[in-house]
C-alpha positions as CSV (number, residue, x, y, z in Angstrom):
1,M,47.8,55.7,39.1
2,K,50.3,54.7,41.8
3,D,53.3,56.8,42.4
4,D,56.2,54.4,43.1
5,A,58.7,57.1,43.8
6,Q,56.4,58.6,46.5
7,A,55.8,55.1,47.9
8,V,59.5,54.5,48.1
9,A,60.0,57.8,49.9
10,W,57.4,56.8,52.5
11,Y,58.9,53.3,52.9
12,R,62.3,54.9,53.5
13,K,60.8,57.3,56.2
14,A,59.0,54.4,57.9
15,A,62.2,52.2,57.7
16,E,64.4,54.9,59.1
17,A,61.9,55.4,61.9
18,G,62.2,51.8,62.8
19,G,59.2,50.4,61.1
20,A,59.8,46.8,60.1
21,S,57.1,46.8,57.4
22,G,58.7,49.8,55.8
23,M,62.1,48.1,55.9
24,N,60.7,45.1,54.1
25,S,58.8,47.2,51.5
26,L,62.0,49.2,50.9
27,G,63.8,45.9,50.3
28,V,61.1,44.8,47.8
29,S,61.5,48.2,46.0
30,Y,65.3,47.6,45.7
31,R,64.7,44.0,44.5
32,D,62.3,45.1,41.8
33,G,63.9,48.5,40.9
34,R,60.8,50.4,41.8
35,G,60.3,54.1,42.4
36,G,63.4,55.2,40.6
37,L,65.7,52.8,42.5
38,V,68.1,50.7,40.5
39,K,67.6,47.0,41.0
40,D,70.0,46.1,43.8
41,D,69.7,42.6,45.5
42,A,72.4,43.5,48.0
43,Q,70.3,46.5,49.2
44,A,67.2,44.3,49.2
45,V,69.0,41.8,51.4
46,A,70.2,44.5,53.8
47,W,66.6,45.8,54.3
48,Y,65.1,42.3,54.5
49,R,67.6,41.5,57.2
50,K,66.7,44.6,59.2
51,A,63.0,43.8,58.8
52,A,63.5,40.2,59.8
53,E,65.6,41.1,62.9
54,A,62.9,43.6,63.9
55,G,60.4,40.7,63.9
56,N,58.7,41.2,60.4
57,A,57.6,37.8,59.1
58,T,57.4,38.9,55.5
59,G,61.0,40.2,55.8
60,M,62.0,36.8,57.3
61,N,60.4,35.0,54.3
62,N,62.1,37.3,51.8
63,L,65.5,36.8,53.5
64,G,64.9,33.1,53.4
65,F,64.2,33.4,49.6
66,M,67.5,35.3,49.1
67,Y,69.4,32.6,50.9
68,A,67.6,29.8,49.1
69,N,68.6,31.3,45.8
70,G,72.0,32.7,46.6
71,R,71.0,36.3,45.7
72,G,72.1,39.7,46.9
73,G,75.7,38.6,47.6
74,L,74.5,35.8,49.9
75,P,75.8,32.3,49.4
76,K,73.1,29.7,48.5
77,D,72.4,28.3,52.0
78,V,69.5,25.9,52.3
79,N,69.9,25.6,56.1
80,L,69.7,29.4,56.7
81,A,66.8,29.6,54.2
82,R,64.9,27.0,56.2
83,Q,65.7,28.8,59.5
84,W,64.3,32.1,58.2
85,Y,61.3,30.4,56.6
86,Q,60.5,28.6,59.9
87,K,60.8,31.8,61.9
88,A,58.3,33.4,59.5
89,I,56.0,30.3,59.7
90,D,56.1,30.6,63.5
91,L,54.7,34.1,63.2
92,G,51.9,32.9,60.9
93,N,53.3,33.7,57.5
94,E,51.5,31.5,55.0
95,L,53.7,32.3,52.1
96,A,56.7,31.0,54.1
97,K,55.0,27.6,54.4
98,T,54.8,27.4,50.7
99,S,58.4,28.6,50.3
100,L,59.7,25.9,52.8
101,E,57.7,23.2,51.0
102,K,59.3,24.2,47.7
103,L,62.7,24.2,49.3
104,V,62.3,20.8,50.8
105,H,61.1,19.3,47.5
106,Q,63.9,20.7,45.3
């Protein structure tokens, strides 16, 4: 059985140590309200942004999603969503390709 609270504690340690993957995972944990965290899209955005700026392609994709949907206190901004999706695609993130295609065909 997985222990989400312990996972969140490790994500936080990794994130605070500068680990971009931990930053993104912490963002996902806030988005979903895992491990005892209250769902908080604004915190998710903050951690996705840190992950994205540290070069994490999944964080870039997730930040793009938040812009595309106007979540976490962000305005809905298709252009910024595209930019983040494209950065993720440039790093080989396949999910970002699908995300960008959906955005273009909305």
